[in-house]
C-alpha positions as CSV (number, residue, x, y, z in Angstrom):
1,X,171.0,120.3,111.3
2,X,169.7,121.1,114.7
3,X,170.5,119.2,117.9
4,X,167.2,118.2,119.4
5,X,166.9,118.0,123.2
6,X,164.8,115.4,125.0
7,X,165.0,112.7,122.3
8,X,166.9,109.4,122.5
9,X,169.8,108.4,120.3
10,X,167.6,106.0,118.4
11,X,165.8,109.1,117.1
12,X,169.0,110.4,115.5
13,X,169.0,109.9,111.7
14,X,172.8,109.2,111.8
15,X,172.2,106.5,114.4
16,X,169.4,104.9,112.3
17,X,171.5,104.9,109.1
18,X,174.6,103.7,110.9
19,X,172.8,100.8,112.6
20,X,171.1,99.7,109.4
21,X,174.3,99.8,107.4
22,X,176.2,98.0,110.2
23,X,173.7,95.1,110.1
24,X,173.8,94.9,106.3
25,X,177.6,95.1,106.3
26,X,177.8,92.3,108.8
27,X,175.8,90.0,106.6
28,X,177.7,91.1,103.5
29,X,181.1,90.4,105.2
30,X,180.0,86.8,105.9
31,X,179.8,86.2,102.2
32,X,183.5,86.8,101.7
33,X,185.8,83.8,101.0
34,X,186.5,81.7,104.1
35,X,190.1,82.9,104.4
36,X,188.9,86.5,104.6
37,X,186.3,86.0,107.4
38,X,188.8,86.5,110.1
39,X,191.0,89.1,108.4
40,X,189.2,91.7,106.2
41,X,185.7,90.4,107.2
42,X,186.4,90.9,110.9
43,X,187.9,94.4,110.4
44,X,184.9,95.4,108.2
45,X,182.4,94.1,110.8
46,X,184.1,95.9,113.7
47,X,184.6,99.2,111.9
48,X,181.0,99.3,110.6
49,X,179.5,98.5,114.0
50,X,181.7,101.1,115.7
51,X,180.0,103.9,113.8
52,X,176.7,103.4,115.6
53,X,178.1,102.4,118.9
54,X,180.2,105.5,119.1
55,X,177.1,107.6,118.3
56,X,175.4,105.9,121.2
57,X,178.3,106.4,123.6
58,X,178.7,110.0,122.6
59,X,175.0,110.7,123.0
60,X,175.0,109.2,126.5
61,X,177.8,111.7,127.4
62,X,176.1,114.6,125.7
63,X,176.0,116.6,129.0
64,X,179.7,117.2,128.3
65,X,180.0,118.9,124.9
66,X,183.7,117.9,124.3
67,X,182.9,114.2,125.1
68,X,179.9,114.2,122.8
69,X,182.0,115.6,120.0
70,X,184.9,113.3,120.7
71,X,182.7,110.2,120.2
72,X,181.1,111.7,117.1
73,X,184.6,112.2,115.7
74,X,185.4,108.5,116.5
75,X,182.2,107.6,114.7
76,X,183.2,109.6,111.7
77,X,186.7,108.0,111.7
78,X,185.1,104.5,111.9
79,X,182.9,105.4,108.9
80,X,186.0,106.3,106.9
81,X,187.7,103.1,108.0
82,X,184.7,101.1,106.8
83,X,184.9,102.8,103.5
84,X,188.6,101.9,103.2
85,X,187.9,98.2,104.1
86,X,185.1,98.2,101.5
87,X,187.5,99.5,98.9
88,X,189.9,96.7,99.8
89,X,187.1,94.1,99.3
90,X,186.3,95.7,96.0
91,X,189.9,95.8,94.8
92,X,190.9,92.4,96.1
93,X,187.8,90.4,95.2
94,X,186.3,91.4,91.9
95,X,183.3,89.1,92.5
96,X,182.2,91.5,95.3
97,X,182.5,94.7,93.3
98,X,178.8,95.1,92.8
99,X,178.1,94.7,96.5
100,X,180.7,97.2,97.6
101,X,179.5,99.7,95.0
102,X,176.1,99.5,96.8
103,X,177.7,100.3,100.1
104,X,180.3,102.9,99.3
105,X,177.9,105.8,98.3
106,X,175.8,105.1,101.4
107,X,178.8,105.2,103.7
108,X,180.1,108.4,102.0
109,X,176.7,110.0,102.5
110,X,176.6,108.8,106.2
111,X,180.1,110.3,106.7
112,X,178.8,113.7,105.4
113,X,175.8,113.5,107.8
114,X,178.0,112.7,110.8
115,X,180.3,115.6,109.9
116,X,177.4,118.0,109.6
117,X,176.0,116.7,112.9
118,X,179.4,117.4,114.6
119,X,179.2,120.9,113.3
120,X,175.7,121.3,114.7
121,X,176.8,120.1,118.1
122,X,179.7,122.5,118.0
123,X,177.4,125.4,117.3
124,X,174.2,124.5,119.1
125,X,175.1,122.3,122.0
126,X,172.8,123.1,125.0
127,X,171.2,120.9,127.6
């Protein structure tokens, strides 16, 4: 995966996927039982939205390679956190298993893409 100069963060595939999943995850979390809206639901919403927002913040600091990578690592960690919260929803609320099974492979795929992007930045970072 090559780092493209002169484009905006919205052109990054990892941003596009993360944003789309964050919005879908937000709506999904609001379907949880009322007693979970402020516990698991809130954690799920925050971690899923953190993936794209860390990509944005890192991209805006891309002049500094270490800062760019740092925020991409945060994004990857938020992706893994979101997977963990989805697994909690799946395991604690059997009625939501089908919904979580739709999200989990997509978040795993996104995590792989972010990881490969980090590697590309480490190898090819130039302004």
